[in-house]
N, C-alpha and C positions, 0 to 999 in steps of 0.2 A: 348455593350460588345465586345471587340476585342481580338482576340487571341494573338496579338502582345503585348498588355498591361498586360495580365495576363496569368498564366498557365491554361491549360485546366481544371485542377481540381478546381482551384479557380473560373473560369467562371461557371462551372457546379454547384458549391455551390451557386453562385450568382443567377443562374436561379432557383434553388430549393427554395431559400429564397423568391424570387419574386413570384413564382407560389403558395407558401403557405401563402403569406402575405394578401390575400383577395383583393388585388388591381390589380391583373393581368388581362389585357384585352384580348379579343379574338385575337387581333393582337399579343400580347405577347405570347400567347399560340402557334400561328402559327409560330412566329419567333423562338420559342424554338424548335419546331419540326423540322424546317428547319436546325437549328444549330446542333441538335442531329443527323440528317441524313447526315452530311458532311462526316463522316468516321466511321469506326468501333471503333476507339479510342474515338471519341466523344460519341458514344453510351455507351462505357464501363464506361467513367468517369461520365456520367449522371446517369447510373444505380448505380454506387458507391455512388454518391451524394444523390440519393433518398434513398438508404439503410441507409446511415449515418443519414439522416434527420429522417427517421422512427425510428431508434434506439434511437436517442436523445429525440425524442418526447415521448418515452415510458419508459425512465429510471425512477427509483423511485424518483430521484430528480425532474424531470420534472413534474411527477404526484403530488408530494407533494406540489409544489409551483405554480401549474397552477391555475390561478384565474378562478372561475366559470363564464361562459358566459351567458348573458341574453338570454332567450329562443327566444325572438323576433328578435335577431340580429344574423347575420352570424358570426360564430366563426372565430377569427383572430389569427394567429400564427406569432409572431414577433421574429426574430433572436435575437435582443437585449434583449428581455424579457427572452429568453431561457438562454442566457449568464448570465443575472442577477439571474436567478434561481440557476445556478451553484454556483455563488458567495454567494448567501444567504445560500445555503446548506453547503458550505465550512465554512462560518462564523459560522453557527450554530454548525457544528462539532467541530470547533476550540474552541468555547465557552464551549461545553460539555467536551472537553478534558482538559480544564484548571482546572476543579474541583480537580482532584488528585494533581495537581501542587500546589494548594493553601494550601494543607494540608501536604506538604512534606518538608524534610530538603534540599534535592538536587533534581534538575530537569533539563531537557533539553528541548529545543524547537524543532520543526520539522527540521530535517537535522543537528542537533547539536549533537556532541559527547563530553563527559566530563569524565575526570578521577578524582576521589575523593580519597584522602588518609585519612583514619580514625585515631582516636587517638591511636589505638593499632598497627598501621602500615599496617592494611589490606587495600586493594585497591578495589574500585568499578569503573567499566567503564560503564557509562550510554550510552545507545543507543539513537536514535532519539525519541523525544517525550516520555520520560521516567521519572519516579519519584520514589524516595525512601525516607523512613524515618529511622532514626537510633535511637535505644533504647538500649544503653549499661547499664548493671547493674553489681553488684559485682559477680553475678553468671553466667551471660550469655551475649554474644554479639549478639544482635538481630537487623536485618534489615528487614524492611517491603517494599516489592516491590508493589507500589501503581498503577503503570501504565507502560506499555512498556516492556523494556528488559534491563537487566544489567548483566555484567560479574563480578564474585566475585573471588578475590584472598586473602583468609584469611591468616593473620599472624599466626604463630605457637604460641599457648598460651594455658594455662590450661583451661580457660573458653571456653565452646563450642561456635561455630559460627553458627548461624541459620538464614535462610532467610524464611520469611513468605509471602505467597501470597494467598489471599483468605483463604480457609480451609486447605491449604497444608503447610507443614513445611519441609524445606530442611536443614539437619544438615551436616556440612562439618567437616571431620577430617583433612586430608591433601589434600583435593580436590580443584581444580580450576574448576569453572562451571559457566554456564550462565542460567538464568531463564527468560522466556518470558511469559507475560500475555496478552491474547487477549480475552476479555469478560470472559466467563466461561472456557476457554481453557488455559492450562499451558503446556509449553514445557521446559524440562530440558536437557541440554547438558553438559556432563562432559568432560573437556579437559585434566585433569590430576588427579591422585589419585582416590578417590571414595567418594561418598556422599550418605546419606540415605534420602529417601523421606517418609514422614509420613503424614497421613491424615485419611479420613474415609475408610481406607483399611489397609491391612497388610503392615508393613514397607517394603520398597524395597531398595535394595542396587544397586546403579548405578555406573558402573566402567568407567574408561577413554575410550574415543571414543565410548560412548554409548549415545543414546538419548531416552528419555521417554516422550511421549506426552499423556496427559489425559484431558478428558472433564468432567466437573462437572455432576454428576448423571449417568455417564456411567462406565462400568467395566474398571478396570485398564488393560492396554495393556502391553505386554512384551517389554523389552528394544530392541532398534535397534542398530546394529553396524553401525557407521557413521565415517566420517572424520571430527573430531571436529575442526581441523585447518581451514577447508573450511567454516564450519558453523559459526564459530566465527570470520571470516575475517573482519566483519564489524568494529571490534575494531581497525583495521588498515586502515579503510577508504575504504574497498573494499567489493564487493559482488562477490562470485565465484559460478558458476553454471556449472554442467556437465550433459547435456542431460535432463534438467528439462523443464517442460511445460512452454510455454510463459506466460500463465496466472499466474503461480506461480512466475516467474521472475518479471512480472509487479507488482504483489502484493507486492513484496519486494521493488522494486524501488519506488513505490508510498509512502512508509513509510518515505522517505527522502525528499519529496517535498510537497509544498502546492498545493492544487487542486487535480483533479482526472485524472487517466489514464484509459481509457476504451478500450476494445477489441471488434471488431465488431461481431465476431461469434465464436462458440465453436470450429470449426475446426482450426481456427487460434490460439485460446487459447491453443490448444493441441500441437502446433508446438514445437518440442524439441529444446532447446536453450543451448548453451555452451559458456562460456566466463568469463572474469574478468571485472567488471564494477566499476568505481570510484564513490563513494558516493557523492563527492562534485560537480559532474556535471551530474545530472539526465537527463537533456536534451541532453547532449553529449551521454549518454547511449542509449537514444532513437534513436539518429542519427546513432549510431553504429549498432543497431538492423535493422534499415532501410537499411543500406548498406550491411549487411551480409545475410539478410533473405528476402523472398518474401512478403514484407509488406510495407505500406506507413503510415506516421504519419500526421494527420491533427490537427493543433493547433487552439484552441479557448480560450477565456478568462477563466482561471482557469481549462482548460480541454484540454487533448490530446487524440485523438482517433486513435487507430491502426486498419487498415483495408487493 
């Protein structure tokens, strides 16, 4: 391992892989210690590599797909196996996410946006990995949000326009609004006009530039005043953040790409981030973060780690 052939970070990761492979000899251990002692920078990158390895080894993905080791044999940890675990986890997640798509009229894949014009002239803009079904009748224009997020621009008509998601029903008069479903959580953002939210609670009227987030089984919270233009910028292919925690930013960026993006520690996840990011270039967004903020990005198959 020569410094001229690779960056210090890459060499440090190579050392960590070797030392955890079960094949490192006493000479390898001694050579590693000598390399680590060359400078403070060498010590820093080896500490970072060890922390990264420890974190990856204890992620839910790694625990879920780690094969049990025979008691009579020394446990072996292989970097390719770890990468394969990530691939398997992502493949399983993708398969699970496909179920709503199979039962929908319109859907998008990861990273895709789609605008749908309905028979009455209403428009639906589907966000990444989202699915809706349409059920128009003589009395009602009904849309079911089965997965993900969508922005709705109802056409003016006598029949009510309603969006159903789980046990919640959103009825629009002259409102333009987005609805996002994540498990049992629902988030409603009104861009224009007003809409009414109904469910296992008192009906709530939500006005323009207000957001209402609710969790199934929990009390309904009051509306928040927000900048709806920023929160719905995804429909224009952008994400806009103003002093938001890095963890929240990464959570949003991750929605638009295959694979996972992990953050090494809570302190880094709390770092305030501001900026405008292009949805069609998630890796470019990570490079921008790396340039603007005190962090580095390490790329693995189906995985990027911020540290």
